[in-house]
Structure formats: structure tokens, C-alpha cells
BAPA-461935 format. One record per residue (C-alpha): x, y, z. Coordinates in Angstrom, 2 decimals. Layout:
BEGIN
{atom {X,Y,Z}}
...
***
This chain:
BEGIN
{atom {-22.64,-20.31,6.53}}
{atom {-24.60,-18.91,3.62}}
{atom {-22.18,-18.27,0.83}}
{atom {-23.45,-15.55,-1.81}}
{atom {-21.88,-13.16,-3.89}}
{atom {-22.42,-10.37,-1.88}}
{atom {-21.13,-9.87,1.78}}
{atom {-23.69,-9.63,4.63}}
{atom {-22.57,-9.68,8.56}}
{atom {-24.90,-13.35,8.88}}
{atom {-22.08,-14.17,5.76}}
{atom {-18.77,-13.01,7.05}}
{atom {-19.45,-13.73,10.57}}
{atom {-16.99,-15.33,12.54}}
{atom {-18.31,-18.93,13.54}}
{atom {-17.18,-22.68,13.55}}
{atom {-18.32,-23.35,10.00}}
{atom {-17.22,-19.88,8.43}}
{atom {-14.36,-21.65,5.59}}
{atom {-10.82,-20.22,5.77}}
{atom {-11.45,-19.47,1.35}}
{atom {-14.35,-17.76,2.21}}
{atom {-12.57,-14.98,4.33}}
{atom {-9.60,-15.13,1.89}}
{atom {-12.25,-14.34,-0.86}}
{atom {-14.14,-11.66,1.23}}
{atom {-11.21,-10.15,3.40}}
{atom {-8.13,-11.42,1.72}}
{atom {-6.72,-13.00,4.51}}
{atom {-7.14,-16.19,5.90}}
{atom {-9.11,-16.90,9.38}}
{atom {-6.45,-16.99,11.62}}
{atom {-5.26,-13.87,10.44}}
{atom {-8.15,-11.79,10.55}}
{atom {-8.68,-13.17,14.21}}
{atom {-5.20,-12.35,15.03}}
{atom {-5.78,-9.03,13.64}}
{atom {-9.43,-8.42,15.80}}
{atom {-7.76,-9.69,19.25}}
{atom {-5.08,-7.48,18.66}}
{atom {-6.93,-4.25,17.62}}
{atom {-9.99,-5.64,20.40}}
{atom {-9.12,-3.23,23.20}}
{atom {-8.96,-0.04,21.06}}
{atom {-12.16,-0.72,19.40}}
{atom {-14.01,-1.50,22.71}}
{atom {-13.70,1.63,23.97}}
{atom {-15.74,3.29,20.91}}
{atom {-18.42,0.62,21.02}}
{atom {-20.43,3.04,23.20}}
{atom {-20.39,5.87,20.85}}
{atom {-22.18,3.89,18.14}}
{atom {-25.54,4.00,17.34}}
{atom {-26.33,0.77,17.48}}
{atom {-24.67,-1.88,19.63}}
{atom {-21.78,-3.58,17.89}}
{atom {-18.86,-5.82,18.41}}
{atom {-15.54,-5.23,17.81}}
{atom {-14.96,-8.22,15.06}}
{atom {-18.07,-6.96,13.08}}
{atom {-16.80,-3.36,13.24}}
{atom {-12.98,-5.12,11.90}}
{atom {-15.16,-7.33,9.32}}
{atom {-16.75,-4.29,7.49}}
{atom {-13.75,-2.17,7.43}}
{atom {-11.76,-5.06,5.68}}
{atom {-14.41,-5.89,3.48}}
{atom {-15.03,-1.91,2.66}}
{atom {-11.24,-1.65,1.53}}
{atom {-10.98,-5.06,-0.27}}
{atom {-14.33,-4.27,-2.39}}
{atom {-14.74,-0.89,-2.63}}
{atom {-18.20,-1.13,-2.29}}
{atom {-19.96,2.49,-1.12}}
{atom {-20.69,2.63,2.25}}
{atom {-24.61,3.39,1.30}}
{atom {-24.35,0.04,-0.56}}
{atom {-22.73,-2.17,2.25}}
{atom {-23.42,-1.40,5.52}}
{atom {-26.80,-2.08,5.92}}
{atom {-26.12,-6.05,4.68}}
{atom {-23.55,-5.66,7.65}}
{atom {-26.81,-4.64,10.16}}
{atom {-25.41,-0.71,10.60}}
{atom {-25.88,2.44,9.15}}
{atom {-23.95,4.51,7.34}}
{atom {-22.75,6.50,9.85}}
{atom {-21.87,3.47,11.92}}
{atom {-19.57,2.51,8.95}}
{atom {-17.98,5.37,8.11}}
{atom {-17.04,5.17,12.13}}
{atom {-16.00,1.20,11.64}}
{atom {-13.41,2.38,9.04}}
{atom {-12.28,5.27,11.06}}
{atom {-11.71,3.78,14.76}}
{atom {-10.23,0.19,12.85}}
{atom {-7.77,2.34,10.68}}
{atom {-7.01,4.36,14.01}}
{atom {-6.59,0.73,16.11}}
{atom {-4.19,-1.11,13.18}}
{atom {-2.23,2.41,12.79}}
{atom {-1.89,2.23,16.34}}
{atom {-0.82,-1.64,17.32}}
{atom {0.62,-2.54,13.56}}
{atom {2.76,0.99,12.80}}
{atom {5.87,-1.00,13.23}}
{atom {5.11,-2.80,10.43}}
{atom {6.36,-0.18,8.01}}
{atom {10.26,0.38,8.64}}
{atom {13.60,-0.29,7.30}}
{atom {14.93,-3.50,8.04}}
{atom {17.06,-4.67,10.39}}
{atom {19.51,-7.54,11.65}}
{atom {19.21,-10.95,9.81}}
{atom {16.05,-9.66,7.48}}
{atom {18.06,-6.64,5.90}}
{atom {20.95,-8.67,5.26}}
{atom {18.58,-11.20,3.23}}
{atom {17.12,-8.30,1.28}}
{atom {21.02,-6.53,0.43}}
{atom {22.15,-10.16,-0.46}}
{atom {18.93,-10.17,-3.03}}
{atom {19.71,-6.99,-4.51}}
{atom {23.75,-8.02,-4.44}}
{atom {22.63,-11.27,-6.74}}
{atom {20.96,-9.13,-9.43}}
{atom {23.96,-6.98,-9.35}}
{atom {23.46,-3.67,-7.38}}
{atom {25.73,-4.01,-3.80}}
{atom {24.00,-1.93,-0.65}}
{atom {20.68,-1.60,-2.35}}
{atom {17.84,-1.63,0.22}}
{atom {14.71,-1.23,-2.33}}
{atom {13.04,0.09,-4.83}}
{atom {10.94,3.38,-5.27}}
{atom {8.19,4.56,-7.25}}
{atom {4.80,6.82,-7.01}}
{atom {0.85,5.93,-8.19}}
{atom {-2.10,8.05,-8.14}}
{atom {-5.09,7.92,-5.87}}
{atom {-8.69,9.01,-7.00}}
{atom {-10.05,11.77,-5.00}}
{atom {-12.52,14.21,-4.36}}
{atom {-10.73,17.59,-4.70}}
{atom {-10.99,19.50,-1.21}}
{atom {-13.57,22.36,-1.44}}
{atom {-10.60,25.12,-0.29}}
{atom {-8.08,23.52,-2.48}}
{atom {-7.61,25.07,-6.56}}
{atom {-8.33,22.52,-8.76}}
{atom {-5.41,22.53,-11.08}}
{atom {-3.59,21.27,-7.84}}
{atom {-5.13,18.02,-7.99}}
{atom {-5.64,17.56,-11.35}}
{atom {-3.29,15.09,-12.36}}
{atom {-2.15,13.98,-16.30}}
{atom {-5.25,11.94,-16.86}}
{atom {-7.42,14.90,-16.16}}
{atom {-8.46,12.90,-12.98}}
{atom {-8.45,14.40,-9.26}}
{atom {-5.95,12.41,-7.27}}
{atom {-3.18,12.31,-4.49}}
{atom {0.26,10.96,-4.98}}
{atom {1.73,7.82,-3.15}}
{atom {5.56,6.77,-3.01}}
{atom {6.31,3.58,-1.71}}
{atom {9.17,1.94,-1.15}}
{atom {9.88,-1.59,-1.10}}
{atom {12.00,-4.61,-1.14}}
{atom {12.05,-7.62,-4.06}}
{atom {9.79,-9.37,-1.25}}
{atom {7.73,-6.83,-2.27}}
{atom {7.41,-5.53,1.71}}
{atom {6.38,-2.17,2.04}}
{atom {9.25,-0.25,3.69}}
{atom {8.57,3.00,3.59}}
{atom {5.48,5.18,2.37}}
{atom {4.62,8.57,1.89}}
{atom {1.14,9.99,0.70}}
{atom {-1.02,12.89,0.11}}
{atom {0.71,15.87,-2.45}}
{atom {-1.65,16.88,-4.76}}
{atom {-1.52,14.93,-8.39}}
{atom {-0.15,17.36,-10.04}}
{atom {3.48,17.46,-8.11}}
{atom {5.79,15.60,-10.19}}
{atom {8.20,12.65,-8.14}}
{atom {11.23,15.01,-7.82}}
{atom {8.95,17.27,-5.88}}
{atom {6.97,14.23,-3.74}}
{atom {10.70,12.81,-2.62}}
{atom {12.13,16.13,-1.88}}
{atom {8.97,16.92,0.47}}
{atom {9.15,13.48,1.56}}
{atom {10.46,12.30,5.32}}
{atom {12.50,9.53,3.44}}
{atom {14.48,12.30,1.75}}
{atom {15.29,14.42,5.15}}
{atom {16.40,11.22,7.18}}
{atom {18.31,9.80,3.92}}
{atom {20.44,13.36,3.97}}
{atom {21.11,13.08,7.89}}
{atom {22.06,10.06,7.46}}
{atom {19.36,8.10,9.09}}
{atom {18.48,5.49,6.72}}
{atom {21.84,4.15,4.67}}
{atom {24.33,3.47,6.94}}
{atom {25.70,0.31,5.64}}
{atom {29.67,0.00,4.42}}
{atom {30.71,2.56,1.62}}
{atom {30.22,0.89,-1.68}}
{atom {31.67,2.16,-5.06}}
{atom {29.07,2.06,-7.85}}
{atom {29.79,2.95,-11.54}}
{atom {31.84,6.15,-12.50}}
{atom {32.92,6.45,-9.11}}
{atom {29.92,6.99,-7.17}}
{atom {30.76,6.12,-3.46}}
{atom {27.25,5.35,-1.24}}
{atom {26.86,4.07,2.31}}
{atom {23.46,2.89,0.77}}
{atom {20.79,3.72,-1.83}}
{atom {17.22,2.70,-3.39}}
{atom {16.63,2.17,-7.23}}
{atom {14.55,4.88,-9.13}}
{atom {12.93,5.93,-12.75}}
{atom {13.77,9.05,-14.20}}
{atom {11.40,10.67,-12.74}}
{atom {13.97,10.73,-9.88}}
{atom {16.60,12.80,-9.45}}
{atom {19.62,11.26,-9.13}}
{atom {22.03,11.20,-5.97}}
{atom {24.70,9.15,-3.46}}
{atom {21.04,7.30,-2.60}}
{atom {18.73,7.54,-5.21}}
{atom {20.21,5.34,-8.50}}
{atom {18.68,6.14,-12.03}}
{atom {18.77,4.96,-15.18}}
{atom {21.47,6.81,-17.43}}
{atom {18.49,7.53,-20.24}}
{atom {18.86,8.47,-23.79}}
{atom {19.71,7.19,-27.20}}
{atom {22.75,5.82,-28.96}}
{atom {24.19,4.08,-25.24}}
{atom {26.91,2.53,-24.93}}
{atom {26.51,-1.40,-24.02}}
{atom {27.20,-1.08,-20.73}}
{atom {24.85,1.54,-20.02}}
{atom {22.14,-0.16,-21.72}}
{atom {22.89,-3.55,-19.98}}
{atom {22.79,-0.94,-16.79}}
{atom {19.36,0.27,-17.24}}
{atom {18.02,-2.96,-18.41}}
{atom {18.83,-4.50,-15.50}}
{atom {18.10,-1.75,-13.28}}
{atom {14.32,-1.52,-15.00}}
{atom {13.55,-5.18,-14.22}}
{atom {15.22,-4.99,-10.47}}
{atom {12.84,-2.03,-10.37}}
{atom {9.54,-3.92,-11.33}}
{atom {8.97,-4.82,-7.95}}
{atom {7.68,-1.41,-6.85}}
{atom {5.03,-1.66,-9.91}}
{atom {4.21,-5.38,-8.97}}
{atom {3.54,-4.14,-5.09}}
{atom {1.24,-1.05,-6.37}}
{atom {-0.60,-3.99,-8.69}}
{atom {-0.67,-6.29,-5.08}}
{atom {-1.98,-3.59,-3.09}}
{atom {-4.53,-2.14,-5.64}}
{atom {-5.49,-5.39,-6.26}}
{atom {-6.33,-6.47,-3.10}}
{atom {-7.76,-3.27,-1.59}}
{atom {-9.69,-1.94,-4.26}}
{atom {-10.79,1.01,-2.90}}
{atom {-7.89,2.18,-4.11}}
{atom {-8.55,0.63,-7.35}}
{atom {-11.52,2.46,-8.05}}
{atom {-12.05,5.02,-10.70}}
{atom {-14.23,6.60,-8.50}}
{atom {-13.95,9.71,-5.81}}
{atom {-13.07,9.39,-2.49}}
{atom {-13.34,11.55,0.40}}
{atom {-9.83,12.55,1.96}}
{atom {-10.73,12.82,5.42}}
{atom {-8.72,9.29,6.20}}
{atom {-8.06,8.23,3.02}}
{atom {-4.13,8.69,3.45}}
{atom {-4.14,6.83,7.18}}
{atom {-6.15,4.04,4.94}}
{atom {-4.19,3.59,2.30}}
{atom {-1.18,3.16,5.03}}
{atom {-3.34,0.53,6.54}}
{atom {-3.72,-1.88,3.89}}
{atom {0.33,-1.43,3.14}}
{atom {0.63,-2.46,6.77}}
{atom {-1.88,-5.36,6.03}}
{atom {-0.02,-6.05,2.59}}
{atom {2.96,-6.73,4.79}}
{atom {1.75,-8.58,7.26}}
{atom {-0.18,-10.92,4.82}}
{atom {3.15,-11.34,3.30}}
{atom {4.80,-12.47,6.90}}
{atom {1.76,-15.11,6.95}}
{atom {2.61,-16.39,3.14}}
{atom {-0.85,-15.32,1.80}}
{atom {-0.21,-15.91,-1.72}}
{atom {-1.73,-13.16,-3.59}}
{atom {-4.85,-13.88,-6.42}}
{atom {-3.71,-12.68,-10.07}}
{atom {-7.66,-12.82,-11.04}}
{atom {-7.56,-10.22,-8.47}}
{atom {-5.61,-7.68,-11.05}}
{atom {-9.26,-8.46,-13.69}}
{atom {-12.30,-6.55,-13.96}}
{atom {-15.42,-7.11,-15.89}}
{atom {-16.47,-3.85,-17.00}}
{atom {-20.27,-2.84,-17.70}}
{atom {-19.89,-3.84,-21.32}}
{atom {-19.02,-7.68,-19.77}}
{atom {-15.14,-7.44,-20.71}}
{atom {-12.38,-8.47,-18.92}}
{atom {-10.13,-6.39,-18.54}}
***
């Protein structure tokens, strides 16, 4: 198999001489994991093949979708290399998105059984009994929807974006994802509107035995958030402020370090799936579902023990500067 800088269907085709390293470089996963995903989604995709302008194989469709998520290349720059038209490329990403959501939808879920016990124990070791995860938000750049006022999507960095709210555990596994509110929304508003808030208030998420935290707060379970979130029985935030008591200062430091798991998860998500790191704007048609899919892939790769390449966090700009 020829190995060169660009990715083509011929280069990435599943065949005997394809190297595992090459799949990891181009698709962020091992050949074994790629084949498992392709086989699991094949039945869903084969029903759609007849609607393509050209005859495409399911693995060709899956390869292209993963390649676009991994590189962030525009359709016009990448589809011809994979032997498909731009229209087929758009359809491939949409069909693979739908297939993965149907087949692997349960990969994003609150943990149960032994795995839940391990997570609770890990947070306890950090000083947070009955803690289930950490929450934070990030922005994804988009094209402003034509029918929406521009100020709705104009964020604090003066770009059009939507907000992603994610909950992760200390292994960086995504437990909950909520996406789609315009970039101008505050974190407080996003979490109040999220399905997580409704489920937590109804006692559907945190069901552990009650524990008593500092200042007598009793809770059946909670997550850690920064000061952008409202404190509650299920969201524990730092004390903040100045002239803190020593105990408060220690708590805030410990809380910040532990909460850093969600920042590391965002780094891994955007580093591996560079479509969501790019500053260029993207159409909203299926973008929200695509981000949920890369969260699913993120969890699949964690389960498979695929290590994160720290070099993916770096880019070389147009001036040749590595950032």
C-alpha cells in the first residue's frame, strides 16, 4: 500500500498490506477497531448504497466519513480522492453518522455495576465521595443559520458557534453530551435547558446512598463544575472569591485539578477529530449528530485501549509556526 501525505481510497483501502500504524494515523484507530465498526454498521449502510450516484462499498463509505472527521478537510478537497462526488461525500457522512448512532447509541451512558463502582472509588480517592463526573462546555464553530439572528450565535470570541456540554469521568469517558444551543448562551442557561438537568432533578441519574459534604450539604450524587454553573445538590462548584479560608482554598485547588478531566477530554476529542477543532465554519445540518458520533468513537477507542497521540494537539500555521 502506498503511504503518502494525502489520504485516498486506494491508500486507505482495507487490504492485506495495510499497516495498523497507517490506520491509526489517518483514521485515529487500529485496523481491528475499524473493521469492527464497519461490520457493525454494514447492514445499515447497504440499504443506502443504491441511492448513491456511483457504486460504493460500505467500508469505502465508512473510511471517508472517518477521514473527514479526523482531518477536517473540506468536501471539495477530499471526495475526489476517495472516488466519489461531493454529493456522495455529504451523503456518506450523513449515512455513517446515522448508522453509528443506531448501532452504538448506548456507548454514551451513565455507568452501572462494577464500572460505576470503579469510577466512584476514583473520585473518592481524589476527595470527592459519591462524585460521578465533571461537566464543562466548549464551542464549535458553525455557519450562522440563515433564519436566526446573528447575535444569537455570536460568542465571546466574536465567532459564530454552538455550545457543547459534556460530562466525563476520570478516565475521560463521555457519560453525557448535550449540544446545539447558540454560542451566546451562558453555561447556566445551557445546563438548565439540558436533559441532564431534568433527569437529575427527577432523581433519574444520581441514586447512590446520601453523603454529607462540606457545610452540611447532603446529596445522593453530583458532578463537578466550574463557577459558570449554579451550585446545587448535584453540581458542586468552587468557593471562589478572594481572602479565602485555608480549607476553602484547598478545596478549590483539589476541585479544579479533578475537574480538569473534562478539559483533557475536549483536548482529545478535538485533537483526534479535527473537524471540530477547525476555525472554519461548518453547516449545521448534521453537525450536532456528528459531534455525538465522535464522542461515541472516543469511548470506543478508550475501551479498545487506543492511546492518544499528544502530537495531535499541535498544528503548524501558515507561517510555519507550530502551535
